[in-house]
Backbone as a chain_set.jsonl record, in Angstrom:
{"seq": "MGDRCTSDDYTTCAGSASFIKQGDHMLIWDNKADGHSVVVIGDRSDGLPLKLWNHSGSDGDGKVDHNLNLPENGWIRYKVCLGEYSTKKVITSTCSASKTENAS", "coords": {"N": [[11.091, 4.028, -3.017], [8.363, 1.915, -3.681], [7.615, -1.391, -5.131], [5.16, -1.638, -6.348], [2.96, 0.549, -7.834], [0.861, 3.511, -7.755], [0.434, 4.301, -10.28], [1.163, 3.198, -13.608], [3.246, 4.498, -14.728], [6.235, 5.227, -13.564], [7.459, 7.697, -13.346], [5.55, 9.448, -12.583], [4.578, 8.48, -10.232], [2.636, 8.664, -7.521], [2.185, 7.316, -5.145], [3.387, 4.339, -3.542], [4.056, 0.833, -2.858], [5.508, -1.978, -1.122], [5.644, -5.432, -0.462], [7.165, -7.177, 2.097], [8.384, -10.234, 2.632], [9.902, -11.33, 4.741], [9.061, -11.253, 7.886], [6.548, -10.29, 7.276], [5.842, -7.591, 6.338], [4.342, -4.58, 5.163], [5.397, -2.009, 3.292], [4.779, 1.356, 2.753], [4.91, 4.077, 0.634], [4.656, 7.607, 0.397], [5.015, 9.457, -2.275], [4.686, 11.969, -3.389], [3.97, 15.386, -2.744], [0.999, 15.988, -2.768], [-1.353, 16.399, -1.435], [-2.884, 14.158, -1.003], [-3.373, 11.039, 0.691], [-1.772, 7.797, 0.85], [-2.992, 4.571, 0.227], [-3.248, 1.103, 0.873], [-5.185, -1.473, -0.319], [-7.152, -4.492, -0.178], [-7.197, -8.097, -0.026], [-6.815, -10.669, 2.468], [-5.502, -13.904, 3.254], [-6.435, -14.893, 5.665], [-8.862, -13.71, 6.048], [-9.077, -11.287, 7.413], [-9.524, -7.701, 7.35], [-7.926, -5.685, 4.828], [-6.655, -2.729, 4.74], [-4.594, -0.322, 4.62], [-2.957, 2.589, 5.654], [-0.895, 5.358, 4.659], [-0.54, 8.277, 5.943], [1.21, 10.18, 6.571], [2.473, 11.921, 4.925], [4.798, 13.229, 2.425], [7.186, 14.089, 3.436], [10.595, 13.737, 4.541], [11.554, 10.364, 4.194], [9.079, 9.502, 3.501], [7.907, 7.049, 4.116], [5.933, 4.41, 5.528], [5.656, 1.698, 7.771], [3.913, -1.269, 8.025], [3.144, -4.0, 10.056], [1.988, -7.04, 9.158], [1.586, -9.623, 10.146], [0.867, -12.236, 9.074], [-0.689, -15.504, 8.7], [1.196, -18.617, 8.683], [2.044, -19.838, 5.471], [0.202, -18.121, 4.39], [-1.346, -15.475, 2.39], [-1.53, -12.338, 0.572], [-3.541, -10.147, -1.38], [-3.295, -7.262, -3.135], [-3.807, -3.723, -3.828], [-2.478, -0.524, -4.69], [-3.403, 2.71, -3.852], [-4.534, 6.159, -4.069], [-5.945, 8.272, -1.542], [-8.304, 9.82, 0.749], [-7.501, 10.412, 3.877], [-8.838, 11.545, 6.108], [-11.564, 11.092, 5.695], [-11.525, 8.485, 5.068], [-11.812, 7.729, 2.433], [-11.25, 6.0, -0.537], [-9.692, 6.692, -3.569], [-10.64, 5.281, -6.203], [-10.037, 5.386, -8.913], [-7.355, 5.8, -9.059], [-6.026, 3.521, -8.432], [-3.622, 0.851, -8.499], [-2.956, -2.084, -10.516], [-3.964, -5.308, -9.259], [-1.897, -7.234, -7.043], [-0.623, -10.34, -6.028], [0.84, -11.829, -3.216], [2.744, -14.29, -1.57], [3.106, -15.318, 1.837], [5.18, -16.908, 2.638]], "CA": [[9.866, 3.782, -3.767], [7.986, 0.509, -3.691], [7.572, -2.079, -6.418], [3.804, -1.529, -6.905], [2.746, 1.989, -7.884], [-0.483, 3.98, -8.077], [0.401, 4.53, -11.727], [2.138, 2.376, -14.332], [4.339, 5.381, -15.103], [6.955, 5.523, -12.327], [7.868, 9.099, -13.279], [4.459, 10.196, -11.95], [4.077, 7.608, -9.167], [2.339, 9.448, -6.317], [2.256, 6.429, -3.99], [3.854, 3.001, -3.89], [4.134, -0.109, -1.742], [6.223, -3.244, -1.298], [5.443, -6.436, 0.568], [8.412, -7.806, 2.521], [8.029, -11.535, 3.207], [10.594, -11.48, 6.017], [8.325, -10.54, 8.927], [5.215, -9.889, 6.792], [5.704, -6.139, 6.419], [3.935, -3.798, 4.005], [5.976, -0.677, 3.308], [3.977, 2.238, 1.913], [5.56, 5.36, 0.428], [3.994, 8.76, -0.194], [6.088, 9.975, -3.114], [4.406, 13.318, -3.88], [3.24, 16.311, -1.874], [-0.164, 16.322, -3.589], [-2.537, 16.543, -0.592], [-3.556, 12.864, -0.842], [-2.704, 9.957, 1.403], [-1.626, 6.564, 0.084], [-3.676, 3.471, 0.921], [-3.179, -0.236, 0.288], [-6.438, -2.187, -0.065], [-7.173, -5.82, -0.774], [-7.676, -9.277, 0.699], [-5.846, -11.505, 3.177], [-5.917, -15.307, 3.303], [-7.114, -15.169, 6.937], [-10.152, -13.031, 6.06], [-9.026, -9.982, 8.068], [-9.538, -6.609, 6.371], [-6.648, -5.111, 4.412], [-6.765, -1.319, 4.372], [-3.449, 0.24, 5.323], [-2.767, 3.985, 5.244], [0.24, 6.232, 4.927], [-1.07, 9.639, 5.944], [2.252, 11.014, 7.165], [2.978, 12.861, 3.926], [5.992, 12.859, 1.67], [8.39, 14.619, 4.079], [11.56, 12.696, 4.881], [11.513, 9.315, 3.171], [7.676, 9.287, 3.145], [7.586, 5.622, 4.24], [5.291, 3.864, 6.729], [5.825, 0.246, 7.845], [2.823, -1.987, 8.691], [3.413, -5.414, 10.294], [0.726, -7.728, 8.861], [1.462, -10.837, 10.954], [0.068, -13.214, 8.318], [-0.477, -16.9, 9.091], [2.123, -19.388, 7.845], [1.46, -20.199, 4.177], [-0.844, -17.16, 4.033], [-1.127, -14.62, 1.221], [-2.302, -11.104, 0.438], [-3.782, -9.611, -2.728], [-3.431, -5.843, -2.806], [-3.68, -2.62, -4.78], [-2.021, 0.737, -4.108], [-4.293, 3.777, -4.312], [-4.569, 7.405, -3.318], [-7.195, 8.412, -0.804], [-8.477, 10.917, 1.703], [-7.443, 9.752, 5.178], [-9.808, 12.106, 7.054], [-12.874, 10.477, 5.457], [-11.226, 7.081, 4.714], [-12.28, 7.504, 1.062], [-10.261, 5.543, -1.51], [-9.924, 7.204, -4.92], [-10.445, 4.019, -6.928], [-9.483, 5.624, -10.252], [-5.891, 5.901, -8.959], [-5.491, 2.237, -7.946], [-2.794, -0.005, -9.347], [-3.469, -3.444, -10.729], [-3.77, -6.168, -8.085], [-0.722, -8.096, -6.959], [-0.75, -11.364, -4.987], [2.122, -12.198, -2.627], [2.695, -15.333, -0.554], [3.813, -14.96, 3.058], [6.411, -17.706, 2.808]], "C": [[9.619, 2.274, -3.813], [7.909, -0.09, -5.077], [6.175, -2.141, -7.027], [3.416, -0.067, -6.763], [1.29, 2.331, -8.192], [-0.65, 4.227, -9.561], [1.421, 3.629, -12.384], [3.374, 3.184, -14.709], [5.073, 5.821, -13.837], [7.454, 6.962, -12.247], [6.789, 9.944, -12.627], [3.856, 9.421, -10.779], [3.876, 8.399, -7.876], [2.427, 8.623, -5.045], [2.685, 5.048, -4.42], [3.936, 2.142, -2.638], [4.941, -1.329, -2.138], [5.875, -4.161, -0.143], [6.783, -7.116, 0.837], [8.053, -9.1, 3.239], [8.659, -11.748, 4.578], [9.885, -10.633, 7.065], [6.957, -10.043, 8.517], [4.971, -8.384, 6.931], [5.226, -5.567, 5.091], [4.518, -2.403, 4.197], [5.213, 0.179, 2.312], [4.651, 3.605, 1.855], [4.574, 6.391, -0.123], [5.085, 9.501, -0.954], [5.88, 11.405, -3.598], [3.636, 14.122, -2.851], [2.035, 16.828, -2.661], [-1.449, 16.481, -2.775], [-3.303, 15.249, -0.378], [-2.707, 11.935, 0.02], [-2.587, 8.77, 0.462], [-2.248, 5.44, 0.904], [-3.483, 2.174, 0.131], [-4.463, -0.954, 0.677], [-6.356, -3.572, -0.682], [-7.708, -6.881, 0.152], [-6.504, -9.986, 1.359], [-6.387, -12.925, 3.234], [-6.664, -15.645, 4.586], [-8.44, -14.425, 7.083], [-10.175, -11.694, 6.773], [-9.009, -8.877, 7.014], [-8.127, -6.123, 6.051], [-6.913, -3.709, 3.885], [-5.739, -0.58, 5.231], [-3.137, 1.624, 4.777], [-1.36, 4.486, 5.521], [-0.314, 7.644, 4.8], [-0.05, 10.608, 6.546], [2.859, 12.011, 6.18], [4.29, 12.409, 3.317], [7.274, 13.44, 2.261], [9.314, 13.479, 4.489], [11.571, 11.641, 3.798], [10.084, 8.958, 2.788], [7.185, 7.871, 3.343], [6.93, 5.308, 5.58], [5.38, 2.343, 6.636], [4.66, -0.354, 8.642], [3.221, -3.453, 8.838], [2.095, -6.166, 10.152], [0.513, -8.993, 9.68], [0.528, -11.854, 10.291], [0.294, -14.62, 8.853], [0.546, -17.568, 8.173], [1.375, -19.858, 6.595], [0.301, -19.295, 3.774], [-0.463, -16.358, 2.794], [-1.892, -13.317, 1.378], [-2.451, -10.797, -1.045], [-4.076, -8.136, -2.508], [-3.295, -4.931, -4.019], [-3.179, -1.413, -4.005], [-2.838, 1.862, -4.718], [-3.984, 5.076, -3.568], [-5.91, 7.48, -2.596], [-7.189, 9.64, 0.079], [-8.576, 10.303, 3.098], [-8.529, 10.248, 6.124], [-11.188, 11.48, 6.904], [-12.759, 8.986, 5.134], [-11.741, 6.721, 3.318], [-11.111, 7.118, 0.16], [-10.644, 6.099, -2.877], [-9.615, 6.055, -5.879], [-9.85, 4.217, -8.326], [-7.958, 5.711, -10.241], [-5.237, 4.569, -8.612], [-4.649, 1.514, -8.998], [-3.555, -1.274, -9.682], [-3.207, -4.249, -9.454], [-2.477, -6.961, -8.193], [-0.936, -9.065, -5.818], [0.655, -11.76, -4.529], [1.881, -13.288, -1.597], [3.553, -14.946, 0.63], [5.112, -15.74, 3.218], [7.025, -18.065, 1.476]], "O": [[10.545, 1.477, -3.962], [8.108, 0.599, -6.078], [6.022, -2.658, -8.134], [3.533, 0.499, -5.675], [0.574, 1.543, -8.81], [-1.775, 4.351, -10.045], [2.449, 3.323, -11.78], [4.432, 2.615, -14.979], [4.59, 6.692, -13.114], [7.84, 7.407, -11.167], [7.072, 11.048, -12.161], [2.723, 9.693, -10.383], [4.848, 8.762, -7.214], [2.712, 9.164, -3.977], [2.387, 4.622, -5.535], [3.894, 2.643, -1.514], [5.049, -1.673, -3.315], [5.816, -3.733, 1.01], [7.452, -7.573, -0.09], [7.483, -9.07, 4.33], [8.017, -12.29, 5.478], [10.09, -9.42, 7.123], [6.261, -9.429, 9.326], [4.006, -7.962, 7.568], [5.651, -6.012, 4.025], [4.174, -1.703, 5.149], [5.02, -0.217, 1.163], [4.93, 4.216, 2.887], [3.763, 6.085, -0.997], [5.973, 10.101, -0.35], [6.799, 12.001, -4.161], [2.755, 13.597, -2.17], [2.043, 17.954, -3.158], [-2.52, 16.677, -3.349], [-4.286, 15.241, 0.362], [-1.482, 12.043, 0.061], [-3.222, 8.736, -0.593], [-2.059, 5.364, 2.118], [-3.545, 2.155, -1.099], [-4.798, -1.039, 1.858], [-5.577, -3.799, -1.608], [-8.556, -6.618, 1.005], [-5.368, -9.922, 0.891], [-7.601, -13.127, 3.261], [-7.451, -16.591, 4.603], [-9.075, -14.502, 8.134], [-11.2, -11.014, 6.747], [-8.53, -9.094, 5.901], [-7.243, -6.15, 6.908], [-7.335, -3.523, 2.744], [-5.982, -0.261, 6.395], [-3.06, 1.809, 3.563], [-0.721, 4.086, 6.495], [-0.529, 8.145, 3.696], [-0.399, 11.709, 6.973], [3.671, 12.852, 6.567], [4.819, 11.348, 3.648], [8.342, 13.305, 1.663], [8.85, 12.37, 4.756], [11.594, 11.968, 2.611], [9.879, 8.191, 1.847], [6.144, 7.507, 2.796], [7.305, 5.851, 6.619], [5.203, 1.767, 5.563], [4.445, 0.011, 9.798], [3.596, -4.09, 7.853], [1.177, -5.953, 10.945], [-0.629, -9.401, 9.89], [-0.469, -12.274, 10.877], [1.357, -14.905, 9.403], [0.74, -17.146, 7.034], [0.204, -20.231, 6.669], [-0.496, -19.659, 2.91], [0.612, -16.547, 2.225], [-2.789, -13.207, 2.213], [-1.594, -11.146, -1.856], [-5.003, -7.792, -1.777], [-2.758, -5.303, -5.062], [-3.425, -1.292, -2.805], [-2.959, 1.966, -5.939], [-3.265, 5.081, -2.569], [-6.88, 6.833, -2.99], [-6.214, 10.388, 0.147], [-9.609, 9.741, 3.461], [-9.093, 9.452, 6.875], [-11.913, 11.35, 7.891], [-13.768, 8.305, 4.95], [-12.065, 5.565, 3.046], [-10.104, 7.823, 0.101], [-11.797, 5.986, -3.294], [-8.475, 5.881, -6.311], [-9.224, 3.303, -8.863], [-7.332, 5.697, -11.301], [-4.013, 4.496, -8.507], [-4.925, 1.561, -10.197], [-4.66, -1.504, -9.189], [-2.327, -3.903, -8.667], [-2.028, -7.311, -9.284], [-1.385, -8.664, -4.744], [1.543, -11.996, -5.349], [0.918, -13.219, -0.833], [4.601, -14.322, 0.467], [6.043, -15.267, 3.87], [8.06, -18.731, 1.432]]}, "num_chains": 1, "name": "protein.A"}
């Protein structure tokens, strides 16, 4: 389970994510078999879009690894949400609070 959750209550955390500075990786977990995908949305210091999906379900460890390849001294600001991968719809009422992470 990641350190940022779709809910403040980790006992009901349906999706979570962690940013790993070493290599600029975003790990996204689907923690519940609830029919929803997990999506990380936000901003990047280089202006590229930040919308990363885990639509593989909660089988196994439920984790997907995205390599962000941020610029040196870059940053990301992100939220973890549930969504519908087939339509790319984010369910904004499920989003966590924003978190900002520096790449270095």
